[in-house]
C-alpha positions as a Markdown table, in Angstrom:
| # | Residue | x | y | z |
|---|---|---|---|---|
| 1 | Met | 14.3 | 13.2 | 5.0 |
| 2 | Ala | 12.0 | 11.6 | 2.5 |
| 3 | Ile | 10.5 | 8.2 | 3.3 |
| 4 | Val | 10.5 | 7.3 | -0.4 |
| 5 | Glu | 12.6 | 8.8 | -3.2 |
| 6 | Ala | 12.3 | 7.3 | -6.7 |
| 7 | Lys | 14.7 | 8.6 | -9.3 |
| 8 | Gly | 14.4 | 7.8 | -13.0 |
| 9 | Ile | 12.4 | 4.6 | -12.5 |
| 10 | Lys | 11.9 | 2.8 | -15.8 |
| 11 | Arg | 10.3 | -0.6 | -16.3 |
| 12 | Ser | 10.1 | -2.6 | -19.5 |
| 13 | Phe | 8.7 | -6.0 | -20.2 |
| 14 | Arg | 9.7 | -8.2 | -23.1 |
| 15 | Ser | 6.9 | -9.9 | -25.1 |
| 16 | Gly | 8.5 | -12.1 | -27.8 |
| 17 | Asp | 10.6 | -9.8 | -30.0 |
| 18 | Glu | 8.9 | -6.6 | -28.6 |
| 19 | Glu | 9.8 | -4.6 | -25.6 |
| 20 | Leu | 6.9 | -2.9 | -23.8 |
| 21 | Thr | 7.9 | 0.2 | -21.7 |
| 22 | Val | 5.4 | 0.8 | -18.9 |
| 23 | Leu | 7.4 | 3.3 | -16.9 |
| 24 | Ser | 9.5 | 5.8 | -18.8 |
| 25 | Gly | 11.5 | 7.6 | -16.0 |
| 26 | Ile | 9.5 | 8.2 | -12.9 |
| 27 | Asp | 10.6 | 10.7 | -10.2 |
| 28 | Leu | 8.6 | 10.7 | -7.0 |
| 29 | Arg | 9.4 | 12.0 | -3.5 |
| 30 | Ile | 7.2 | 11.0 | -0.6 |
| 31 | Asn | 7.7 | 12.8 | 2.8 |
| 32 | Pro | 6.5 | 11.7 | 6.2 |
| 33 | Gly | 2.8 | 12.2 | 6.6 |
| 34 | Asp | 2.1 | 12.5 | 2.9 |
| 35 | Phe | -1.0 | 11.1 | 1.3 |
| 36 | Val | -0.2 | 10.6 | -2.3 |
| 37 | Ala | -2.6 | 9.2 | -4.9 |
| 38 | Val | -1.7 | 7.9 | -8.4 |
| 39 | Thr | -4.6 | 7.7 | -10.8 |
| 40 | Gly | -4.9 | 6.8 | -14.5 |
| 41 | Glu | -6.5 | 4.3 | -16.8 |
| 42 | Ser | -6.1 | 0.5 | -16.5 |
| 43 | Gly | -2.8 | -0.7 | -17.9 |
| 44 | Thr | -0.9 | 2.5 | -17.5 |
| 45 | Gly | 1.5 | 1.0 | -14.9 |
| 46 | Lys | 0.0 | 2.2 | -11.5 |
| 47 | Ser | 0.4 | -1.3 | -9.9 |
| 48 | Thr | 3.8 | -1.7 | -11.5 |
| 49 | Leu | 5.0 | 1.6 | -9.9 |
| 50 | Leu | 3.6 | 0.6 | -6.5 |
| 51 | His | 5.2 | -2.9 | -6.7 |
| 52 | Ile | 8.6 | -1.3 | -7.4 |
| 53 | Ile | 8.3 | 1.1 | -4.6 |
| 54 | Gly | 7.0 | -1.7 | -2.3 |
| 55 | Leu | 10.0 | -3.9 | -3.3 |
| 56 | Leu | 7.8 | -6.5 | -4.9 |
| 57 | Asp | 9.4 | -5.8 | -8.3 |
| 58 | Arg | 12.6 | -4.3 | -9.5 |
| 59 | Pro | 12.9 | -1.5 | -12.2 |
| 60 | Thr | 14.8 | -1.9 | -15.4 |
| 61 | Glu | 16.6 | 1.3 | -14.6 |
| 62 | Gly | 16.6 | 3.9 | -11.9 |
| 63 | Glu | 17.2 | 4.4 | -8.2 |
| 64 | Leu | 15.0 | 3.8 | -5.2 |
| 65 | Leu | 15.7 | 5.1 | -1.7 |
| 66 | Leu | 13.7 | 4.2 | 1.4 |
| 67 | Asp | 14.4 | 6.4 | 4.4 |
| 68 | Gly | 17.4 | 7.7 | 2.6 |
| 69 | Arg | 19.0 | 4.3 | 1.9 |
| 70 | Gly | 19.4 | 2.7 | -1.5 |
| 71 | Cys | 17.6 | -0.7 | -1.5 |
| 72 | Leu | 17.7 | -2.1 | -5.1 |
| 73 | Ser | 21.0 | -3.9 | -4.6 |
| 74 | Leu | 19.9 | -5.8 | -1.4 |
| 75 | Ser | 19.7 | -9.6 | -1.4 |
| 76 | Asp | 16.3 | -11.2 | -1.6 |
| 77 | Glu | 16.5 | -12.0 | 2.1 |
| 78 | Lys | 17.4 | -8.5 | 3.1 |
| 79 | Thr | 14.7 | -7.1 | 0.7 |
| 80 | Ala | 12.0 | -9.3 | 2.3 |
| 81 | Gln | 13.1 | -8.2 | 5.8 |
| 82 | Leu | 13.0 | -4.5 | 4.9 |
| 83 | Arg | 9.6 | -5.0 | 3.2 |
| 84 | Asn | 8.1 | -6.7 | 6.2 |
| 85 | Arg | 9.4 | -4.1 | 8.7 |
| 86 | Phe | 9.1 | -0.9 | 6.7 |
| 87 | Ile | 6.1 | -1.2 | 4.4 |
| 88 | Gly | 2.4 | -2.2 | 4.8 |
| 89 | Phe | 0.4 | -3.4 | 1.8 |
| 90 | Val | -3.4 | -3.3 | 1.0 |
| 91 | Phe | -4.6 | -4.6 | -2.3 |
| 92 | Gln | -7.8 | -4.7 | -4.3 |
| 93 | Phe | -8.4 | -8.2 | -3.1 |
| 94 | His | -7.9 | -8.8 | 0.6 |
| 95 | His | -5.6 | -11.9 | 0.2 |
| 96 | Leu | -6.5 | -13.1 | 3.7 |
| 97 | Leu | -5.4 | -16.7 | 4.5 |
| 98 | Pro | -8.7 | -18.6 | 4.4 |
| 99 | Glu | -7.7 | -21.2 | 7.0 |
| 100 | Phe | -6.8 | -18.4 | 9.6 |
| 101 | Thr | -9.2 | -16.3 | 11.7 |
| 102 | Ser | -9.2 | -12.5 | 11.4 |
| 103 | Leu | -7.0 | -12.4 | 14.6 |
| 104 | Glu | -4.5 | -14.9 | 13.2 |
| 105 | Asn | -4.3 | -13.1 | 9.9 |
| 106 | Val | -3.4 | -9.9 | 11.6 |
| 107 | Met | -0.9 | -11.6 | 14.0 |
| 108 | Leu | 1.0 | -13.3 | 11.2 |
| 109 | Pro | 3.3 | -10.4 | 10.1 |
| 110 | Cys | 4.2 | -9.8 | 13.8 |
| 111 | Leu | 5.2 | -13.5 | 14.2 |
| 112 | Val | 7.2 | -13.4 | 11.0 |
| 113 | Ala | 9.0 | -10.4 | 12.3 |
| 114 | Gly | 10.0 | -12.3 | 15.5 |
| 115 | Lys | 7.5 | -11.0 | 18.0 |
| 116 | Thr | 6.2 | -13.2 | 20.7 |
| 117 | Phe | 2.8 | -14.8 | 20.4 |
| 118 | Glu | 1.4 | -12.7 | 23.2 |
| 119 | Asp | 2.8 | -9.4 | 21.8 |
| 120 | Ala | 1.5 | -10.3 | 18.3 |
| 121 | Lys | -1.9 | -11.1 | 19.7 |
| 122 | Ser | -2.1 | -7.9 | 21.8 |
| 123 | Arg | -1.1 | -5.8 | 18.7 |
| 124 | Ala | -3.7 | -7.6 | 16.5 |
| 125 | Ile | -6.5 | -7.2 | 19.0 |
| 126 | Ser | -5.6 | -3.5 | 19.4 |
| 127 | Leu | -5.9 | -3.0 | 15.6 |
| 128 | Leu | -9.1 | -4.9 | 15.2 |
| 129 | Asp | -10.6 | -2.8 | 17.9 |
| 130 | Lys | -9.3 | 0.4 | 16.2 |
| 131 | Phe | -11.1 | -0.6 | 13.0 |
| 132 | Glu | -14.2 | -1.6 | 14.9 |
| 133 | Ile | -14.1 | -5.3 | 13.9 |
| 134 | Glu | -12.9 | -6.9 | 17.1 |
| 135 | Ser | -16.3 | -8.7 | 17.3 |
| 136 | Arg | -15.2 | -10.7 | 14.2 |
| 137 | Ala | -11.7 | -11.6 | 15.6 |
| 138 | Tyr | -12.5 | -15.3 | 15.6 |
| 139 | His | -14.3 | -15.5 | 12.3 |
| 140 | Phe | -12.8 | -16.8 | 9.2 |
| 141 | Pro | -12.6 | -14.7 | 6.0 |
| 142 | Asn | -15.5 | -16.5 | 4.3 |
| 143 | Gln | -17.7 | -15.5 | 7.3 |
| 144 | Leu | -16.9 | -11.8 | 6.8 |
| 145 | Ser | -18.4 | -9.2 | 4.4 |
| 146 | Gly | -16.2 | -7.6 | 1.7 |
| 147 | Gly | -15.8 | -4.5 | 3.8 |
| 148 | Glu | -14.9 | -6.5 | 6.9 |
| 149 | Gln | -12.3 | -8.5 | 5.0 |
| 150 | Gln | -10.7 | -5.3 | 3.8 |
| 151 | Arg | -10.7 | -3.9 | 7.3 |
| 152 | Val | -8.9 | -7.0 | 8.5 |
| 153 | Ala | -6.4 | -6.7 | 5.6 |
| 154 | Leu | -5.8 | -3.1 | 6.6 |
| 155 | Ala | -5.2 | -4.1 | 10.2 |
| 156 | Arg | -2.7 | -6.8 | 8.9 |
| 157 | Ala | -0.9 | -4.2 | 6.8 |
| 158 | Leu | -0.3 | -2.0 | 9.9 |
| 159 | Ala | 0.6 | -4.9 | 12.3 |
| 160 | Asn | 4.3 | -4.1 | 12.3 |
| 161 | Ser | 3.8 | -0.3 | 12.5 |
| 162 | Pro | 5.3 | 0.3 | 9.0 |
| 163 | Gln | 6.8 | 3.6 | 8.0 |
| 164 | Phe | 4.3 | 3.9 | 5.2 |
| 165 | Leu | 1.3 | 2.1 | 3.6 |
| 166 | Ile | 0.9 | 1.2 | 0.0 |
| 167 | Ala | -2.7 | 0.7 | -1.1 |
| 168 | Asp | -3.4 | -0.6 | -4.6 |
| 169 | Glu | -7.0 | -0.1 | -5.5 |
| 170 | Pro | -8.2 | -0.8 | -1.9 |
| 171 | Thr | -11.8 | 0.0 | -2.7 |
| 172 | Gly | -11.9 | -1.4 | -6.2 |
| 173 | Asn | -13.7 | -4.6 | -5.2 |
| 174 | Leu | -16.2 | -3.0 | -2.7 |
| 175 | Asp | -19.7 | -1.5 | -3.0 |
| 176 | Glu | -20.2 | 2.2 | -2.3 |
| 177 | Arg | -20.9 | 1.9 | 1.4 |
| 178 | His | -17.9 | -0.3 | 2.1 |
| 179 | Ser | -15.7 | 1.8 | -0.2 |
| 180 | His | -16.6 | 4.8 | 1.9 |
| 181 | Glu | -15.7 | 3.0 | 5.1 |
| 182 | Ile | -12.3 | 2.1 | 3.9 |
| 183 | Glu | -11.8 | 5.6 | 2.5 |
| 184 | Glu | -12.6 | 7.1 | 5.9 |
| 185 | Leu | -10.2 | 4.7 | 7.7 |
| 186 | Leu | -7.4 | 5.7 | 5.4 |
| 187 | Cys | -8.0 | 9.4 | 5.8 |
| 188 | Arg | -8.3 | 9.0 | 9.5 |
| 189 | Met | -5.0 | 7.1 | 9.8 |
| 190 | Asn | -3.3 | 9.8 | 7.7 |
| 191 | Lys | -4.7 | 12.7 | 9.7 |
| 192 | Glu | -4.7 | 11.3 | 13.2 |
| 193 | Glu | -1.6 | 9.1 | 13.2 |
| 194 | Asn | 0.4 | 10.8 | 10.4 |
| 195 | Leu | 0.5 | 7.6 | 8.5 |
| 196 | Thr | 2.2 | 8.1 | 5.2 |
| 197 | Ile | 0.1 | 6.6 | 2.3 |
| 198 | Leu | 0.8 | 5.9 | -1.4 |
| 199 | Leu | -2.4 | 5.0 | -3.1 |
| 200 | Ala | -3.3 | 3.9 | -6.6 |
| 201 | Thr | -7.0 | 4.2 | -7.4 |
| 202 | His | -9.7 | 4.7 | -10.1 |
| 203 | Asp | -11.9 | 6.1 | -7.4 |
| 204 | Ile | -11.9 | 9.9 | -8.0 |
| 205 | Lys | -13.6 | 10.6 | -4.7 |
| 206 | Leu | -10.8 | 8.8 | -2.8 |
| 207 | Ala | -8.1 | 10.3 | -4.9 |
| 208 | Glu | -9.4 | 13.8 | -4.3 |
| 209 | Arg | -8.9 | 13.3 | -0.5 |
| 210 | Ala | -5.2 | 12.8 | -0.9 |
| 211 | Lys | -2.9 | 15.7 | -0.4 |
| 212 | Arg | -1.1 | 15.2 | -3.7 |
| 213 | Val | -2.6 | 13.5 | -6.8 |
| 214 | Tyr | -0.6 | 12.4 | -9.9 |
| 215 | Leu | -1.9 | 11.1 | -13.2 |
| 216 | Leu | 0.2 | 8.3 | -14.7 |
| 217 | Thr | 0.0 | 8.3 | -18.5 |
| 218 | Gly | 2.5 | 7.4 | -21.2 |
| 219 | Gly | 4.8 | 6.0 | -18.6 |
| 220 | Met | 5.2 | 9.4 | -16.9 |
| 221 | Leu | 3.7 | 11.1 | -13.8 |
| 222 | Ser | 2.1 | 14.5 | -13.9 |
| 223 | Ala | 0.8 | 16.4 | -10.9 |
| 224 | Ile | -2.9 | 17.3 | -10.9 |
| 225 | Lys | -3.2 | 18.3 | -7.3 |
| 226 | Ser | -0.6 | 19.5 | -4.7 |
| 227 | Glu | -1.5 | 20.0 | -1.0 |
| 228 | Gly | -5.1 | 20.8 | -1.8 |
| 229 | Lys | -4.4 | 22.9 | -4.9 |
| 230 | Val | -5.6 | 21.6 | -8.3 |
| 231 | Glu | -2.9 | 22.2 | -11.0 |
């Protein structure tokens, strides 16, 4: 069964008397263990598509199934619960809470999900260790480099062992060295732990490492790579 199935997703925004259509009818199926990249120019709707699939926005039209279940008619409370349990998010900017340490930032989703303090702490330490940043566990975000901040953000995204990870330009704010580090982490998690990833990126090198790559233009997706084969 597909983890994500988007059918006929359309998204329009009204600006005064005009209606701007960003997504014109997107169909996308993501299976367990997939690594799917969506690329395209700025303003083509990549983030909008990811926000809809991640339940941060709702489409104007269309159907979205997560793990085979329709989810667009859920209440805001049920949507938030599903999002916290089912999906991990990494964005271009890390969005770490500045008043919390690295450890506390990673613990937070676990605590929101109802885990005990000790279980949340154990999970957070394990992830910080996995991403080789455990030595910075008690540092605050402003004491970390950009790459370290994004590693903490990735650990936080995986705190509740989500079914899949949504990464929106995760290397877009990093220099080449730190971009490569995040790229390697994502690929490692996909290969070694079968983590399902949906990625939007301008980084061609990162996109090329995905199993499937789509170009978003004119509100529609077109496949340019499928399981290692360039279309």
